[in-house]
C-alpha positions, 0 to 999 in steps of 0.5 A: 050245613058245613057242620055236616062235613065235620062229622063225615069220615071221607079220608081215603088213602090219599085225600083229606076233606075238611072245613076251615075252622069257622065261627057264627056271629049273630049280633053285637059286632063289638064282641067279635074279637073276643069270640074270635080269640076264644075260638082260637081262630087265626087271621086273616078271616073270611066273613060271609053273610049268614043269610043268602037271599039272592041279593048282591050283598048276600054274595059279598065277602070280606077279608079281615086282616087284623083284630082291631077291624073285626067290630067293623063287620056286620052280623049276622055272619060266618067267619072262616079261617082263610086257607091258601088255595092257589086262587082256584075254587071248585064248584061241585054241582050235585044233581041226584047221582050226577056230578059236574065240576067247574073251576072258578077264580077265587080269592088270591093267596095271602103271604107273609107280606100281606099279613104284615102290611094290610090292616082293616076289612077288605070288602070283596065283590061277588067271587067265583061267579060264572064270569070268573070261569077258570076252566080254559085258563092256562093254570098250573096243573098242581092247582087246577087239577080237579078233585078225584072222582071217587072222592066226589062221588063218596062226598056226594053220596054222604051229603045227599043222605045227611042233608036230604038234598038231591040238588045242591053245590059244594064250593071246594078248595085244595090247600096250596102245597097240600095236594091231598087236603081239600076244604069245603067252604060252602054248601048251597041248597039252591045253587046258581051258576 
């Protein structure tokens, strides 16, 4: 569903909406390093299960820091370039014309030290679940500020038409240091809390 976002022209005077560069891997873990190199993806990469079936495993993420560890991943999966985002994710729930946004804690930012000193695949438990609510946390306003309402309304309208859905949610992050650049990292057609 994220491919639909790439075709949208949602940029307004102040905001840009895009998706992280990504790659779908269906099988053969040994081919992952070559596929990543050919796609020009930059490490670290977030690995997400391609099939989400409601089990706890379908919500597990992994963070891959080095090319040598990529064959340890378990396809089918989606690899997305990691974008620093202040550790905050916006869950945008769309029900018809109604839009509700909540803040959730997310993956922490990756810095140069992390890149130089981490190798391997780090498996992460369910990230951004309801228990990870950041709505009442004392957060830096530059990180916690919700995406602009007009942008969300336009995004909801466009995706409703393209996806043919009236109930879905979007997981969105704001690039750290770029207050006007948002990334849609996931779209769920049967959203949970």
